[in-house]
KEMAR-301564 format. One record per atom (N, C-alpha, C): x, y, z; residue number from 1; residue in one letter. Coordinates in steps of 0.02 Angstrom, whole numbers. Each point is the difference from the previous one (the first is absolute). Layout:
BEGIN
[[X,Y,Z],NUM,'A']
...
***
This chain:
BEGIN
[[42,-60,0],1,'M']
[[-42,60,0],1,'M']
[[44,62,0],1,'M']
[[-19,50,-39],2,'N']
[[37,62,-4],2,'N']
[[-29,52,47],2,'N']
[[45,38,32],3,'F']
[[-20,53,45],3,'F']
[[35,65,-20],3,'F']
[[-39,55,2],4,'H']
[[28,66,-12],4,'H']
[[16,32,68],4,'H']
[[56,34,5],5,'F']
[[19,33,62],5,'F']
[[24,71,-13],5,'F']
[[-4,40,51],6,'D']
[[33,66,1],6,'D']
[[52,-1,55],6,'D']
[[55,33,-12],7,'K']
[[50,9,52],7,'K']
[[-2,73,24],7,'K']
[[-3,9,65],8,'Y']
[[-1,66,31],8,'Y']
[[56,3,53],8,'Y']
[[18,61,19],9,'H']
[[41,8,59],9,'H']
[[-24,59,41],9,'H']
[[9,-5,65],10,'G']
[[-15,54,46],10,'G']
[[64,19,35],10,'G']
[[33,53,-22],11,'A']
[[64,22,27],11,'A']
[[53,-56,-5],11,'A']
[[-2,-36,-57],12,'G']
[[50,-52,-12],12,'G']
[[-20,-69,25],12,'G']
[[-52,-4,40],13,'N']
[[-28,-63,24],13,'N']
[[-45,-27,-55],13,'N']
[[20,-54,-35],14,'D']
[[-33,-17,-63],14,'D']
[[-42,-64,4],14,'D']
[[-53,-1,-43],15,'F']
[[-50,-52,5],15,'F']
[[-26,-21,-69],15,'F']
[[-15,-64,-6],16,'I']
[[-35,-27,-58],16,'I']
[[-74,-4,20],16,'I']
[[-44,29,-41],17,'I']
[[-71,4,17],17,'I']
[[-42,-31,-55],17,'I']
[[-49,-41,19],18,'I']
[[-45,-33,-47],18,'I']
[[-72,16,18],18,'I']
[[-40,15,-50],19,'D']
[[-73,6,8],19,'D']
[[-28,-70,0],19,'D']
[[-17,-25,59],20,'D']
[[-23,-69,7],20,'D']
[[-72,-2,27],20,'D']
[[-41,45,-25],21,'R']
[[-69,2,22],21,'R']
[[-38,-64,-19],21,'R']
[[23,-36,-50],22,'D']
[[-32,-63,-19],22,'D']
[[29,-60,37],22,'D']
[[48,13,45],23,'I']
[[31,-52,43],23,'I']
[[27,-57,-43],23,'I']
[[43,17,-47],24,'L']
[[31,-49,-43],24,'L']
[[69,-21,23],24,'L']
[[33,43,40],25,'F']
[[67,-16,23],25,'F']
[[-4,-44,62],25,'F']
[[33,-59,0],26,'P']
[[-2,-45,58],26,'P']
[[33,31,61],26,'P']
[[-29,-13,59],27,'D']
[[25,29,62],27,'D']
[[64,-33,26],27,'D']
[[15,-60,-25],28,'N']
[[54,-39,29],28,'N']
[[62,-5,-43],28,'N']
[[7,46,-48],29,'E']
[[58,-2,-46],29,'E']
[[60,38,31],29,'E']
[[21,-22,59],30,'H']
[[51,36,37],30,'H']
[[67,1,-36],30,'H']
[[21,-57,-27],31,'Q']
[[64,-2,-35],31,'Q']
[[-2,41,-64],31,'Q']
[[-57,-2,-35],32,'F']
[[-6,39,-61],32,'F']
[[5,75,15],32,'F']
[[-34,22,53],33,'I']
[[4,71,19],33,'I']
[[72,19,19],33,'I']
[[33,-44,38],34,'K']
[[70,13,18],34,'K']
[[43,7,-62],34,'K']
[[-9,-45,-49],35,'N']
[[39,3,-62],35,'N']
[[-16,64,-39],35,'N']
[[-63,20,-1],36,'L']
[[-21,59,-36],36,'L']
[[32,63,30],36,'L']
[[7,0,66],37,'C']
[[28,58,35],37,'C']
[[77,1,-2],37,'C']
[[30,-54,-23],38,'D']
[[73,-4,-3],38,'D']
[[27,53,-49],38,'D']
[[51,38,22],39,'R']
[[25,56,-40],39,'R']
[[48,-23,-56],39,'R']
[[21,-62,2],40,'H']
[[44,-25,-52],40,'H']
[[-36,-44,-51],40,'H']
[[-47,-41,25],41,'F']
[[-33,-49,-43],41,'F']
[[-74,13,-10],41,'F']
[[-27,53,31],42,'G']
[[-70,17,-7],42,'G']
[[-10,73,-18],42,'G']
[[-60,24,14],43,'V']
[[-15,71,-11],43,'V']
[[39,43,49],43,'V']
[[3,-23,62],44,'G']
[[34,38,53],44,'G']
[[-47,44,38],44,'G']
[[-7,-12,66],45,'A']
[[-44,42,41],45,'A']
[[11,-18,73],45,'A']
[[-20,48,43],46,'D']
[[0,-13,72],46,'D']
[[-63,-37,22],46,'D']
[[-52,3,-42],47,'G']
[[-63,-33,19],47,'G']
[[-45,-11,-60],47,'G']
[[-51,-41,11],48,'F']
[[-47,-21,-52],48,'F']
[[-70,13,26],48,'F']
[[-43,33,-39],49,'I']
[[-66,21,23],49,'I']
[[-54,-24,-47],49,'I']
[[-52,-29,28],50,'L']
[[-61,-17,-37],50,'L']
[[-55,49,20],50,'L']
[[-32,31,-49],51,'L']
[[-58,41,13],51,'L']
[[-62,-43,-13],51,'L']
[[-42,-6,51],52,'R']
[[-60,-41,-6],52,'R']
[[-62,40,23],52,'R']
[[-58,-27,-13],53,'K']
[[-62,31,20],53,'K']
[[-8,-4,76],53,'K']
[[-35,49,27],54,'S']
[[-15,1,72],54,'S']
[[-74,13,9],54,'S']
[[-28,-31,52],55,'E']
[[-70,12,16],55,'E']
[[-10,60,45],55,'E']
[[55,27,26],56,'V']
[[-6,55,49],56,'V']
[[37,63,-20],56,'V']
[[37,-3,-57],57,'A']
[[38,58,-22],57,'A']
[[3,0,-77],57,'A']
[[36,47,-28],58,'D']
[[5,4,-73],58,'D']
[[38,-58,-30],58,'D']
[[49,-26,38],59,'F']
[[38,-58,-22],59,'F']
[[37,-30,60],59,'F']
[[28,-59,-11],60,'K']
[[39,-34,51],60,'K']
[[72,-10,-25],60,'K']
[[48,10,44],61,'M']
[[71,-8,-16],61,'M']
[[26,-63,34],61,'M']
[[28,-45,-40],62,'I']
[[34,-60,25],62,'I']
[[74,11,-11],62,'I']
[[40,-2,54],63,'Y']
[[70,17,-6],63,'Y']
[[45,-60,17],63,'Y']
[[52,-9,-43],64,'Y']
[[51,-51,11],64,'Y']
[[68,34,2],64,'Y']
[[43,-21,47],65,'N']
[[69,22,0],65,'N']
[[37,-32,-59],65,'N']
[[60,23,-12],66,'S']
[[39,-27,-56],66,'S']
[[24,-71,12],66,'S']
[[-10,-25,62],67,'D']
[[16,-71,12],67,'D']
[[-57,-45,-22],67,'D']
[[-55,30,-25],68,'G']
[[-55,-38,-27],68,'G']
[[-56,-14,48],68,'G']
[[6,22,62],69,'H']
[[-49,-16,51],69,'H']
[[-44,61,18],69,'H']
[[-64,-13,16],70,'P']
[[-44,55,20],70,'P']
[[29,36,60],70,'P']
[[-13,66,3],71,'S']
[[28,39,55],71,'S']
[[-51,50,26],71,'S']
[[20,36,51],72,'S']
[[-42,51,30],72,'S']
[[0,63,-42],72,'S']
[[-30,53,25],73,'L']
[[-10,61,-38],73,'L']
[[66,28,-28],73,'L']
[[-3,23,-62],74,'C']
[[55,36,-32],74,'C']
[[-25,70,-16],74,'C']
[[30,51,31],75,'G']
[[-23,68,-10],75,'G']
[[13,27,-69],75,'G']
[[61,-9,-25],76,'N']
[[15,24,-67],76,'N']
[[-37,-41,-53],76,'N']
[[-7,-65,13],77,'G']
[[-39,-42,-45],77,'G']
[[-73,22,-2],77,'G']
[[-26,22,57],78,'S']
[[-69,25,3],78,'S']
[[-9,62,-43],78,'S']
[[49,45,4],79,'R']
[[-6,60,-41],79,'R']
[[6,-17,-74],79,'R']
[[43,-47,-17],80,'C']
[[9,-19,-70],80,'C']
[[-62,-36,-27],80,'C']
[[-29,-45,39],81,'V']
[[-59,-35,-26],81,'V']
[[-60,47,-4],81,'V']
[[-3,52,41],82,'F']
[[-53,49,-7],82,'F']
[[8,40,-65],82,'F']
[[62,18,-16],83,'S']
[[13,34,-64],83,'S']
[[-18,-46,-58],83,'S']
[[17,-64,6],84,'F']
[[-17,-50,-51],84,'F']
[[-76,-5,-7],84,'F']
[[-37,1,56],85,'A']
[[-73,-3,-2],85,'A']
[[-29,62,-35],85,'A']
[[32,57,10],86,'Q']
[[-21,60,-36],86,'Q']
[[8,-10,-75],86,'Q']
[[56,-29,-20],87,'K']
[[13,-13,-71],87,'K']
[[-52,-47,-30],87,'K']
[[-24,-47,40],88,'Q']
[[-50,-48,-23],88,'Q']
[[-71,28,2],88,'Q']
[[-8,60,26],89,'G']
[[-66,30,6],89,'G']
[[-41,-26,57],89,'G']
[[32,-33,48],90,'I']
[[-35,-29,57],90,'I']
[[-15,54,52],90,'I']
[[45,47,8],91,'V']
[[-8,56,48],91,'V']
[[18,65,-35],91,'V']
[[-22,55,30],92,'G']
[[19,65,-24],92,'G']
[[55,30,44],92,'G']
[[-7,64,17],93,'E']
[[50,32,42],93,'E']
[[-1,-26,72],93,'E']
[[-58,-25,21],94,'T']
[[-7,-28,67],94,'T']
[[-30,-70,-5],94,'T']
[[9,-39,52],95,'G']
[[-28,-67,1],95,'G']
[[19,-37,63],95,'G']
[[-19,-63,3],96,'S']
[[17,-42,57],96,'S']
[[20,-69,-25],96,'S']
[[40,-34,39],97,'F']
[[20,-68,-18],97,'F']
[[10,-42,62],97,'F']
[[-2,-65,-10],98,'E']
[[4,-49,53],98,'E']
[[69,-34,-3],98,'E']
[[32,-8,58],99,'T']
[[64,-34,4],99,'T']
[[-2,-50,58],99,'T']
[[56,-32,13],100,'S']
[[3,-50,53],100,'S']
[[-15,28,69],100,'S']
[[9,66,9],101,'D']
[[-12,29,66],101,'D']
[[-63,43,2],101,'D']
[[-43,-6,-51],102,'G']
[[-63,37,2],102,'G']
[[-9,47,-58],102,'G']
[[-42,51,11],103,'L']
[[-17,48,-52],103,'L']
[[43,62,4],103,'L']
[[16,29,-59],104,'H']
[[40,60,-3],104,'H']
[[-33,49,-50],104,'H']
[[1,63,19],105,'N']
[[-21,53,-46],105,'N']
[[61,27,-37],105,'N']
[[-11,26,-59],106,'A']
[[55,28,-39],106,'A']
[[-25,60,-39],106,'A']
[[45,46,-14],107,'T']
[[-16,58,-40],107,'T']
[[62,22,-38],107,'T']
[[-10,46,-47],108,'T']
[[55,26,-41],108,'T']
[[4,75,11],108,'T']
[[60,26,16],109,'D']
[[6,72,12],109,'D']
[[9,37,-66],109,'D']
[[6,66,4],110,'S']
[[3,42,-59],110,'S']
[[63,-11,-42],110,'S']
[[51,-31,31],111,'N']
[[62,-15,-36],111,'N']
[[3,-71,-27],111,'N']
[[-56,-36,7],112,'G']
[[-2,-69,-24],112,'G']
[[28,-51,47],112,'G']
[[17,21,61],113,'L']
[[26,-48,50],113,'L']
[[-58,-39,30],113,'L']
[[12,-64,13],114,'I']
[[-51,-43,29],114,'I']
[[5,0,76],114,'I']
[[-56,11,33],115,'C']
[[-3,3,73],115,'C']
[[-43,-57,26],115,'C']
[[28,-40,44],116,'I']
[[-34,-59,27],116,'I']
[[-10,10,75],116,'I']
[[-62,-11,23],117,'Q']
[[-13,2,72],117,'Q']
[[17,-67,30],117,'Q']
[[43,2,51],118,'M']
[[24,-61,32],118,'M']
[[-42,-14,62],118,'M']
[[7,-61,27],119,'G']
[[-35,-18,61],119,'G']
[[30,35,61],119,'G']
[[-40,5,52],120,'D']
[[23,31,62],120,'D']
[[56,-41,32],120,'D']
[[43,35,36],121,'V']
[[53,-33,40],121,'V']
[[-15,15,73],121,'V']
[[-12,-53,38],122,'T']
[[-21,8,70],122,'T']
[[52,-25,50],122,'T']
[[53,-31,-26],123,'E']
[[50,-29,45],123,'E']
[[70,8,-30],123,'E']
[[46,25,40],124,'I']
[[70,4,-19],124,'I']
[[42,-31,55],124,'I']
[[42,-47,-18],125,'E']
[[43,-33,49],125,'E']
[[70,29,-4],125,'E']
[[26,22,58],126,'E']
[[69,24,3],126,'E']
[[47,-58,12],126,'E']
[[52,-3,-41],127,'R']
[[50,-54,5],127,'R']
[[68,32,4],127,'R']
[[21,16,61],128,'G']
[[61,39,9],128,'G']
[[-11,70,-28],128,'G']
[[44,22,-43],129,'D']
[[-8,66,-32],129,'D']
[[-43,-4,-63],129,'D']
[[-22,-60,-18],130,'D']
[[-39,-10,-61],130,'D']
[[-74,-9,18],130,'D']
[[-42,-3,-51],131,'V']
[[-71,-13,11],131,'V']
[[-25,-51,-51],131,'V']
[[-55,-33,18],132,'F']
[[-33,-47,-44],132,'F']
[[-74,20,-4],132,'F']
[[-28,0,-60],133,'L']
[[-71,14,-10],133,'L']
[[-24,-33,-64],133,'L']
[[-66,-8,-4],134,'D']
[[-31,-31,-58],134,'D']
[[-40,53,-37],134,'D']
[[19,14,-62],135,'T']
[[-35,49,-41],135,'T']
[[-35,-35,-59],135,'T']
[[-25,-60,14],136,'G']
[[-26,-43,-52],136,'G']
[[49,-55,-15],136,'G']
[[63,12,12],137,'S']
[[54,-48,1],137,'S']
[[44,16,60],137,'S']
[[34,-51,28],138,'P']
[[42,12,60],138,'P']
[[65,36,-17],138,'P']
[[18,49,42],139,'H']
[[60,39,-14],139,'H']
[[39,15,64],139,'H']
[[64,-13,-5],140,'H']
[[49,21,51],140,'H']
[[32,64,-25],140,'H']
[[4,51,43],141,'V']
[[28,65,-20],141,'V']
[[59,15,45],141,'V']
[[57,13,-31],142,'S']
[[62,15,35],142,'S']
[[27,67,-25],142,'S']
[[10,48,45],143,'C']
[[26,65,-18],143,'C']
[[76,0,5],143,'C']
[[33,25,-52],144,'V']
[[72,-3,-5],144,'V']
[[28,70,-18],144,'V']
[[66,8,8],145,'D']
[[32,64,-14],145,'D']
[[33,1,-69],145,'D']
[[19,-58,-26],146,'A']
[[36,-3,-65],146,'A']
[[-33,-53,-43],146,'A']
[[-55,18,-31],147,'L']
[[-41,-48,-36],147,'L']
[[38,-35,-56],147,'L']
[[40,37,-37],148,'E']
[[35,-28,-58],148,'E']
[[53,-51,19],148,'E']
[[20,1,63],149,'K']
[[51,-48,22],149,'K']
[[-31,-65,26],149,'K']
[[-66,-2,4],150,'I']
[[-34,-60,25],150,'I']
[[4,-56,-52],150,'I']
[[19,-59,23],151,'D']
[[-3,-60,-42],151,'D']
[[-70,-28,5],151,'D']
[[-45,25,-43],152,'V']
[[-71,-17,5],152,'V']
[[-12,-75,-8],152,'V']
[[36,-30,-47],153,'Q']
[[-10,-71,-13],153,'Q']
[[18,-42,62],153,'Q']
[[57,13,29],154,'H']
[[23,-39,58],154,'H']
[[-38,18,63],154,'H']
[[-2,65,17],155,'Q']
[[-32,20,62],155,'Q']
[[-75,-10,-3],155,'Q']
[[-29,13,-59],156,'G']
[[-72,-11,-7],156,'G']
[[-18,-73,9],156,'G']
[[38,-45,-30],157,'A']
[[-14,-72,6],157,'A']
[[8,-23,72],157,'A']
[[49,26,36],158,'N']
[[10,-20,69],158,'N']
[[-60,18,43],158,'N']
[[-29,59,-12],159,'I']
[[-59,20,39],159,'I']
[[-62,-38,-25],159,'I']
[[-7,-6,-66],160,'R']
[[-58,-33,-29],160,'R']
[[-7,-72,25],160,'R']
[[55,-37,5],161,'Y']
[[-2,-70,20],161,'Y']
[[14,-11,75],161,'Y']
[[22,53,33],162,'G']
[[17,-7,71],162,'G']
[[-60,5,46],162,'G']
[[11,-13,64],163,'A']
[[-52,6,50],163,'A']
[[-20,74,7],163,'A']
[[-64,14,10],164,'P']
[[-55,-47,10],164,'P']
[[-37,-20,-64],164,'P']
[[26,21,-59],165,'Y']
[[-37,-11,-62],165,'Y']
[[9,-70,-28],165,'Y']
[[61,-25,1],166,'N']
[[16,-68,-22],166,'N']
[[-25,-13,-71],166,'N']
[[-28,-59,-14],167,'T']
[[-16,-18,-69],167,'T']
[[-59,40,-28],167,'T']
[[-46,21,43],168,'V']
[[-56,42,-24],168,'V']
[[27,65,-28],168,'V']
[[47,29,35],169,'G']
[[37,57,-26],169,'G']
[[-35,67,6],169,'G']
[[39,52,-11],170,'S']
[[-24,69,-3],170,'S']
[[39,36,-54],170,'S']
[[-32,48,-32],171,'N']
[[37,47,-42],171,'N']
[[43,43,46],171,'N']
[[55,25,-25],172,'V']
[[46,39,41],172,'V']
[[17,65,-35],172,'V']
[[-9,56,37],173,'N']
[[11,66,-28],173,'N']
[[54,37,39],173,'N']
[[49,26,-35],174,'F']
[[53,41,30],174,'F']
[[-15,73,-22],174,'F']
[[-4,45,49],175,'V']
[[-25,67,-12],175,'V']
[[49,52,27],175,'V']
[[11,53,-38],176,'Q']
[[43,55,22],176,'Q']
[[-36,67,-10],176,'Q']
[[2,42,51],177,'K']
[[-31,66,-4],177,'K']
[[43,47,-40],177,'K']
[[-31,38,-46],178,'T']
[[36,48,-41],178,'T']
[[-26,71,9],178,'T']
[[-62,8,27],179,'A']
[[-31,64,13],179,'A']
[[-58,-13,48],179,'A']
[[-30,53,28],180,'P']
[[-54,-11,49],180,'P']
[[-57,-45,-26],180,'P']
[[-15,5,-65],181,'S']
[[-55,-40,-27],181,'S']
[[24,-46,-56],181,'S']
[[64,-15,-1],182,'S']
[[29,-39,-55],182,'S']
[[47,-54,26],182,'S']
[[-9,-61,-26],183,'F']
[[41,-56,21],183,'F']
[[19,-42,-62],183,'F']
[[60,-28,2],184,'K']
[[21,-48,-51],184,'K']
[[-12,-70,27],184,'K']
[[-13,-47,-46],185,'I']
[[-16,-68,21],185,'I']
[[31,-51,-48],185,'I']
[[21,-56,28],186,'R']
[[19,-59,-38],186,'R']
[[-35,-60,32],186,'R']
[[-28,-43,-41],187,'T']
[[-43,-54,26],187,'T']
[[22,-68,-25],187,'T']
[[5,-47,47],188,'Y']
[[8,-71,-16],188,'Y']
[[-70,-31,3],188,'Y']
[[-22,-29,-56],189,'E']
[[-67,-28,-2],189,'E']
[[1,-76,4],189,'E']
[[-40,-27,45],190,'R']
[[-9,-72,3],190,'R']
[[-39,-21,-63],190,'R']
[[12,-60,-24],191,'G']
[[-33,-22,-61],191,'G']
[[39,19,-62],191,'G']
[[33,58,2],192,'V']
[[49,18,-50],192,'V']
[[68,-25,24],192,'V']
[[9,3,66],193,'E']
[[62,-20,34],193,'E']
[[59,42,-23],193,'E']
[[-13,64,-3],194,'G']
[[52,47,-18],194,'G']
[[-27,71,2],194,'G']
[[43,47,-18],195,'E']
[[-20,71,0],195,'E']
[[-41,16,-62],195,'E']
[[-53,37,8],196,'T']
[[-39,26,-56],196,'T']
[[11,76,-4],196,'T']
[[-15,28,-57],197,'L']
[[10,72,-10],197,'L']
[[-49,43,40],197,'L']
[[-56,-30,20],198,'A']
[[-48,35,42],198,'A']
[[-48,-51,29],198,'A']
[[-33,18,55],199,'C']
[[-50,-43,30],199,'C']
[[-53,46,30],199,'C']
[[-62,-6,-24],200,'G']
[[-53,45,23],200,'G']
[[-19,-10,72],200,'G']
[[-14,-62,20],201,'T']
[[-18,-12,70],201,'T']
[[60,15,45],201,'T']
[[61,-8,-26],202,'G']
[[60,17,38],202,'G']
[[6,75,10],202,'G']
[[-18,39,-52],203,'A']
[[1,73,7],203,'A']
[[-50,23,53],203,'A']
[[-59,-32,1],204,'V']
[[-50,17,52],204,'V']
[[26,-19,69],204,'V']
[[29,-59,6],205,'A']
[[27,-22,64],205,'A']
[[56,47,23],205,'A']
[[42,22,-46],206,'A']
[[55,45,18],206,'A']
[[-27,67,24],206,'A']
[[-49,27,-36],207,'A']
[[-28,65,19],207,'A']
[[-31,-2,70],207,'A']
[[-40,-51,12],208,'I']
[[-32,-6,66],208,'I']
[[52,-17,53],208,'I']
[[48,-42,-18],209,'G']
[[53,-19,47],209,'G']
[[41,59,24],209,'G']
[[21,43,-46],210,'V']
[[41,58,20],210,'V']
[[-41,50,40],210,'V']
[[-64,5,-15],211,'Y']
[[-44,43,40],211,'Y']
[[-6,-28,71],211,'Y']
[[-10,-65,5],212,'H']
[[-6,-32,66],212,'H']
[[64,8,40],212,'H']
[[57,-3,-33],213,'L']
[[64,6,35],213,'L']
[[20,72,16],213,'L']
[[-41,48,-22],214,'G']
[[13,70,14],214,'G']
[[50,33,-46],214,'G']
[[14,-30,-57],215,'L']
[[48,29,-47],215,'L']
[[-31,54,-44],215,'L']
[[-66,5,3],216,'T']
[[-36,54,-33],216,'T']
[[-65,11,36],216,'T']
[[-26,62,-3],217,'T']
[[-65,15,29],217,'T']
[[-51,12,-55],217,'T']
[[20,-11,-62],218,'L']
[[-43,13,-58],218,'L']
[[-35,-64,-21],218,'L']
[[-61,9,-26],219,'N']
[[-39,-59,-21],219,'N']
[[-9,-4,-75],219,'N']
[[39,38,-37],220,'Q']
[[6,-8,-73],220,'Q']
[[74,-5,-15],220,'Q']
[[21,-59,-21],221,'I']
[[71,-16,-2],221,'I']
[[20,-24,-69],221,'I']
[[55,26,-25],222,'N']
[[27,-21,-64],222,'N']
[[51,-56,11],222,'N']
[[-10,-55,-34],223,'I']
[[43,-58,5],223,'I']
[[36,-9,-67],223,'I']
[[66,4,1],224,'H']
[[39,-4,-61],224,'H']
[[34,-68,-5],224,'H']
[[-27,-42,-44],225,'A']
[[29,-65,-13],225,'A']
[[49,6,-58],225,'A']
[[37,-53,-13],226,'R']
[[48,2,-55],226,'R']
[[-34,7,-68],226,'R']
[[-63,-22,-5],227,'G']
[[-35,3,-63],227,'G']
[[-43,61,-9],227,'G']
[[-7,42,52],228,'G']
[[-42,59,-7],228,'G']
[[-30,21,67],228,'G']
[[-41,52,-3],229,'A']
[[-27,30,61],229,'A']
[[-72,-21,11],229,'A']
[[-17,-13,64],230,'L']
[[-67,-15,21],230,'L']
[[-19,48,56],230,'L']
[[-65,12,8],231,'E']
[[-24,44,53],231,'E']
[[-50,-38,43],231,'E']
[[8,7,65],232,'V']
[[-44,-33,48],232,'V']
[[-31,53,46],232,'V']
[[-65,-3,9],233,'S']
[[-34,45,47],233,'S']
[[-45,-42,45],233,'S']
[[-14,25,59],234,'F']
[[-40,-38,48],234,'F']
[[-24,46,56],234,'F']
[[-48,-25,39],235,'E']
[[-22,32,62],235,'E']
[[22,-43,58],235,'E']
[[32,31,49],236,'A']
[[24,-36,59],236,'A']
[[-42,21,60],236,'A']
[[-33,-49,32],237,'I']
[[-42,13,57],237,'I']
[[15,-51,54],237,'I']
[[33,23,54],238,'S']
[[15,-43,58],238,'S']
[[33,-65,-19],238,'S']
[[50,5,-43],239,'G']
[[38,-59,-19],239,'G']
[[-32,-43,-54],239,'G']
[[-59,21,-24],240,'H']
[[-33,-35,-55],240,'H']
[[6,43,-63],240,'H']
[[6,-31,-57],241,'Y']
[[10,36,-62],241,'Y']
[[-56,-19,-49],241,'Y']
[[-35,51,-26],242,'K']
[[-55,-13,-46],242,'K']
[[3,51,-57],242,'K']
[[-47,-8,-47],243,'N']
[[-1,42,-59],243,'N']
[[69,4,-32],243,'N']
[[30,-58,-9],244,'I']
[[68,-6,-27],244,'I']
[[-3,-4,-76],244,'I']
[[38,43,-33],245,'W']
[[1,1,-74],245,'W']
[[72,-7,-25],245,'W']
[[6,-40,-52],246,'L']
[[64,-9,-35],246,'L']
[[-7,29,-70],246,'L']
[[43,47,-17],247,'K']
[[-4,33,-66],247,'K']
[[65,-9,-38],247,'K']
[[-5,-12,-65],248,'G']
[[59,-6,-41],248,'G']
[[-17,-17,-72],248,'G']
[[51,-6,-42],249,'P']
[[-12,-14,-71],249,'P']
[[-17,-73,-12],249,'P']
[[-38,-12,-53],250,'A']
[[-13,-68,-25],250,'A']
[[10,5,-75],250,'A']
[[54,-29,-24],251,'T']
[[23,12,-69],251,'T']
[[-6,-63,-43],251,'T']
[[-34,6,-55],252,'F']
[[-4,-54,-49],252,'F']
[[67,-7,-35],252,'F']
[[24,-62,-8],253,'V']
[[66,-13,-31],253,'V']
[[-9,-30,-69],253,'V']
[[-32,-58,-4],254,'F']
[[-13,-31,-65],254,'F']
[[-52,-56,8],254,'F']
[[-26,-24,-57],255,'S']
[[-47,-56,-2],255,'S']
[[33,-59,-34],255,'S']
[[-28,-59,11],256,'G']
[[26,-59,-33],256,'G']
[[-49,-58,7],256,'G']
[[21,-57,-23],257,'N']
[[-41,-61,4],257,'N']
[[44,-59,21],257,'N']
[[-30,-47,34],258,'F']
[[35,-63,16],258,'F']
[[-50,-57,-5],258,'F']
[[26,-59,-6],259,'S']
[[-41,-60,-5],259,'S']
[[9,-43,61],259,'S']
[[-54,-31,23],260,'L']
[[2,-44,58],260,'L']
[[-31,-67,-20],260,'L']
***
């Protein structure tokens, strides 16, 4: 069977996206998805997304990491699949979609940037000088002074596989302050098992994490990843965070076809 796909990226975090409203793509093709995401022998991507029909929203997003296995929420992937849904005529400038962690609203700003409303964050765990929180995906946030000197692959893997995360794992974000409302970030993503150019849920975790740690008093924060800039805004009330929005680019790269 032949499938048409679009490739998108959100600040360098790239995805293969398929319109699967007819549910033709098998859910258990883990090795095939892994091969498709391979940057040497496949299309190359950080993740694979199926757009399907939803009974409660405009569409449903099914997300797979590049290891071929289903995963939790992907923020940049969410923005990209929303842009893809606009291209398909499924949504307009605003809409809603269903993911593994529930429903999300989305809109497009005057500059064409895609804004996704994230779920509330009600719990942050302090782990030494670091923090852990779930922004739709689990994230460990570590603030550092010399971000470019960090060995993200080695240090990220040690935290991702170490206690208390072990085999279940956590994404790991290294963050450095550059201005009162601006931070640089590098992220080790589980499921990719390496550094990605950007991570949307990681940017949200970093923004809330640095606010919680007192590194900023602002609730609109610019997060600069290696692949581009993202903006996170939120309301903080007694240690709870709501009305969280992730804003950034969702860029079409190319289309293609593959056979399964």
